[in-house]
C-alpha positions, 0 to 999 in steps of 0.5 A, spaced: 497 503 477 504 505 479 504 501 486 501 495 483 506 494 477 512 495 483 509 490 486 508 485 481 515 486 478 517 479 476 525 481 477 525 481 485 531 487 484 526 491 480 520 489 485 519 493 492 520 491 499 514 491 504 517 497 507 518 501 500 511 499 499 508 502 505 512 508 503 509 509 497 505 515 495 498 511 495 498 509 502 499 517 504 492 518 507 492 512 510 499 513 513 497 520 516 489 517 518 493 512 522 498 517 526 492 522 527 488 517 530 493 514 534 497 521 535 504 519 534 509 521 528 508 519 521 515 516 522 512 510 527 505 508 524 502 501 526 503 497 518 498 492 521 492 498 522 494 500 515 493 494 512 487 492 515 484 499 512 487 497 505 484 490 506 477 493 507 477 498 502 473 494 497 475 500 491 484 498 492 481 490 491 477 492 484 484 496 482 488 490 484 484 485 480 483 489 474 490 490 474 493 483 475 486 480 470 489 486 465 496 483 465 495 476 464 
C-alpha cells in the first residue's frame, strides 16, 4: 500500500515519478526475475516487460482497486 499511496499523492511534489516507482521495493522480485531471465544487471532491466508482468498480476490490480475504492 505504500507504493500506491505514494503514486496517488495529490501534491505532484510528493508523488513518485515513474522511475522512483520502479525502484520501489514492491517491484524488487520482478526486477530480479527480469534480470535473471534476460541475464542483465539490475540497473539495465526492461521496464516494458516489468509493466507487462505487473499488468498480468491480478493480485496487484485487486490491491490497487481496493485501495482506490477505500480512499474515495
